[in-house]
N, C-alpha and C positions, 0 to 999 in steps of 0.2 A: 414175222408171223406166217409168212408163206410156207405152207406145208404143215402147219400146226394142226393137230387133230381138232376137227369141228369148226375150223376157220376157213372161209373162202374169201379170197381177195378178188375184186372185180375192178378193172380199169374202164372208166366210162368213155374214154376217147373214141374207141371203135364204134360205140353206139351212136356217136354224134357225127363222125366223119363218114357219112354215107351220101351217095350220089342221088340226085333226082328226088329230094324230099319235097313234099308239097308246101312245107313251111320251113322257115329258118330254125335251125337247132340252137344257134348261138346269136346273141345280140351284138350289133356293131357298136352301140354306144353304152354298153354295160358289160361288167365282168361276169355276168351270170348267163346260164343257158335260158332259153325260152321255155314256156310251158311244153312246147312240142319236144324240145330236146330233153326235158325232164321226163316226159312220157317214154321216149325211146329208151332211155336208160332204165326206167322202171320196168318196161316191157322185157328187156333182156334179163334183168336181175330177178324179176318175179318168176319167169319161166325156170330159172335155175333153182329158186327156192321151192317151186312147186314139185320138183323132183323128190323132195324129202318131207315137205310139210303141206298140208291142205290149205290153200288160199283161194280167194276169189279173184280171178284175173280180169282186169279192166281192159277191154278191147277197143279198137277204134270205133266200133259200132255203139259204144257206151258213152261217147262224149261228142259235144258239138264244139265248133271252132268259130271264134269271132276275132277279126283283126282290129287292133286298137292302137292308136298313136300313143307313144310313151317316150319320156326322156329316160336316160340311164345314168348310172353312177359315174360313167366316164365323160358324159357330155358336159357336166358342170366344170370340168377342167379345161374346157376349150374357151378361147376368147376370140370372137363372141361365142356364147354357149352353143353347143352343137344342136342340130335340128332333131326333132323327135323321129322315131321310125315306127313302122307298122310291125307289131308283134302279135303272134297268135295267143289267144286266151282260150284255154280248154275248160269246158264246163261238163262235169260228169253227171249223168242222169240215168233214166231208164231203170234197169234192174238192180242197180247198186245204190245203197243208201248208207249214210253215216251221220252221226250226231256227236256234238261235243258234250262230254259229261263232267269235265273238270278243266279249269284254266287258271293257272297261277303265274303271275309275272313278278319276279324279284328284281333286285338291284342289278345293274350292269347287264341288261338285256337278257338275262336268263329267264326262260319261259318253259313251263311244263303244260302240255295239252294232252288230255286223255280223251280218246274217242271210242265209240262203240258202233257196231254195225249189226243189224239183225238179218242182213242178206248174205253175210260172209260165213265161212266155216267157223267152227268153234275152236279157233286157234288164236294166239296172241303174239304181238311183236312189240319190241322196244327199240326206239330210234334215238341215237345220240348224233346230232347233226349240226351243221352250220347252215348258212343261208341257202345253200344249194338244196338241202333237204326240204326246205319250206315249200318249194314248187312241187315236190313229189307227194306231199302229205295228202292231197286230195285223192290220189290213186291208192296209196298204201292204206289209208283209213277205211277203204272199202274192200280191202283184200283180207282183213282179219276181223274177227268179232270184237277184239279189244286191241287197241293200238295206243302206245304212249310215245309222245314226241318231246324230247328234251334238247333244247338248244338255246343259245349258241355254245357248243362245246366240241372239242376234239378228244375229250376224255371219256372213257368207258367206266361208269361207276358200278363196280362189282357189288356194292352194298345194295343198290337198287335192283340189280339182277337177282341177287340171292333172295330178296324179299318178294319181288313180283313173279319170278320164275316164268318168264315168257318162253314161247316155243322158238322164237327167232330173235336174235339181237343184231341190229344194224349200226354201223358207225360210218357216217357219210362225211368225208373230209375232202375239201378242195385241194388241188395240187399245191397251191401256195402255202398250205399248212403242213405239207409233208416234211419240211425241214425241222418241225417241232416234234420231238418224240412224245407220243401220248403219255401223260403222266397218270398212272393208276394208283399212285401212292401219295395222295394229298391229304392234308389234315382237315380239309373241309369235306363233309359227307354229302351225299345226294340230297338229304333232307335240308342241310344248311344252304346248298346252292339253289335248289329248285322248289322246295316246299316250305320255306321260311315265310314268316309274316312280315311283309313290307307295306301293309295297307293301314293297320291300326296306327294311332298316334305314336306308340312306341316303335312300330315298324317303320314309319316314315322317318323318324329321328335316327333309327339305326341305319337305314339306307344312306342317309346323309353322312353319318359317321364313316361308314364303309367307303363311300366315294372319296371323301377327304383323305382317309387312310391310304387308299390305293393311289391317290395323287401325291402322297407323301407330305400332305399339309397337316402334320401331326398336332401342332398346337391348336389348330382350328378343329381338328377331329376331337381332341380332348375337351375343348370348350363346348362342342356340340353334345358331348356325352353327359354334361352336367344335368342332373335331374331326370335322367333316362328312366331310372327305376320307379319314378313316380307317375310315368305316363300310362295311360290306359292301354291294356294289351301287353304290358311288359312281360317277357318270358325269357327262357334260357337262351334262345338264339340272340336276342338283343343284348343280354348281359355278356355273352361271349364276344360279340363284335366290340363292345366297349372295352372289355378286358384286353383285347389285342391292341386297341388304340392306346390304352394306358401304358402297356409294356413298351410299345414302340416309342412312346414319348418319355420313357424312363421314369414313369410314375409307377414303380413296381409294387408298392404296397396297395395302391388303388387297383392295380391289375390283379393282384392276388385276391383281393376282396371281391371284385366283380366276377372273377373266374370261379370263385367258391360259390357265389350266388348262382351262376349258371349251372354249376354241378349239383347244387342242392335242388334245383328245379328239374333237372334231367340227369340223374346220377348214372344212368346206363349209357349215356352218349359218349362214344370214344373221343369225339372232337372236344367235348367239354372236359374230359379227363386230360386230354393232350394240352388244352389251354391252361388248365390248372397246374399241370406239371411244368409247362413252359414258363408261366409266370413265377412259379416257385424257384426255378433255376435262377432267373434274373434277380429275384428278391433275396438270393443268398441262402436258399433252403433246399440244397440238393437232395437230402435224404427224403424230404417230402416229395420231391420230384420223382425219385426212384419208385416210391410206392404208387403214385398216381399214374406214372407212365407204364408200370407193370400191369396195372388194372386195364389201361387202354390196350396194351398188347393182347391181353386175355380176351378182349371183346372181339378182336378181328386179327387173327394171326397172319392174314395174307395182305395186310396194308402196311407198307414200309414206313409210313410216317410215324407211327407209334414206336416201332422197333428202332428207328433211327434216333429218336429223341432219347429213348431209354439207353441205347448203346452209348450215346454221347455223354450222358451223365455218369454212367458206370466208368467209362474211360477217364472222365475228368476226376473221378474219385480214386482212380488207380485200382479199381476192382477188376483186375485183368481176368481172373478166373470166371467171375460172373459174366463179364462182357463176352468172354470166349464161349461160355455155355449158351448165352443168348444167340450170338451170331452164328455159331457153328450149327445150331439147330434151326435157325430162322432163314438164313440166306439160301439154303437149298430150296426152300419153298417160295422165296421171293428173290429169284435170281436175276431180275431185270432192273434192280435198283442200284445204280453205281455208287451212291454214297454208303450203302451198307457194305458193299465190297471194299470200299476204301477203309471203313472202320475195321473190317475183318483183317485187311492187310496190316493195319497199324497194330492190332492186338496180336496177330501172329508174329510180327516183328519184335514186339516187346517180350514175347514168350520164346524167342529164338528159333522160330519155325520159318527159316528163310526161304526154303523152296516153296512152301505153302503160301508165304507172303507174296512172292513174285507171281504165283498163280492168281491170287486175289487182285493184285495190281493189274494184271493183264485183263481180267474180267471187267474191271472198272473202266479201263481205257477203251476196251472194245465197245462197251455200252455208251461211252462218251463219243465214240466215233473218232478217237484220236490215236495217233501212233504212240506206241508204248516207248517211253524212255526211262528205263530203270536207273535209279541212282547207283553209282558204282560203290 
């Protein structure tokens, strides 16, 4: 991403490794920076952002500092447990104000918080962050009139950006996450991950199903799905979660039925179209899957999840010309998805385009970060 138009990368280490700071920037007994370290990084990044966008800058005059004893996430690994340490807690006041206008917590720690400030300029920001971003929220929420915080994630959800159209988008990622290439082509949408209902009786049950599914306790997940459609609050999201559990447990007819229920409740949702197509493939209905996956691709041509499934089914049916038409037109627009490049290499191989095949293989290998070893 370095050098991409409209994208600025910022390394936080120089902001923290400064001499003679009045407070510690990093904690001895925790993997996270302190409030003061978070502020120093905020200060550097906000000044950079202010060159292009109007924001309200929080200065040291705008906050008070209190030292507090606290344990950290490293201290619990010591025997006996490590002692607490004094850490600085920053409280912002004075001329900057912010209030929470929406808060939604879904399963597996996903949380969406939207905040507004009547003391900041009329600009907006969207944050995708991990736990490091949490300590900075108090500063950023007072820098823009509208701020959204989505965490914990290292994925940037383009569907949310297209909908909200913020002035600035931030992705805050800790160094230990950098080995994971951000995946912007998932079959779960932002609405699925951050705006779904996990509080109603149906939501609580769906959350249990999803946790069991992710733990690969598939029989228990299917058992928990029994009677889900009779629970208060039942909707498309809950049906989709159950459908995925049914397919994983090889109950394909149930998976198709539940995915069709999800689709009937939210027919424009690409993730519901994907789920119905996915269930149809495993239920031995590939032609239904082609139709459904084609509709999914039409809803968002920049998400590789939909195109990948459609290409897979077309290849499985031996529809090489159709697969070639899809991939040759799609891959140039979604050029960071290694599986699409692999599909394209396979299609080109079957069509006798050997030089073009090798080019596609090289692209896939480069995205995987692996050395290319072409078959002789």
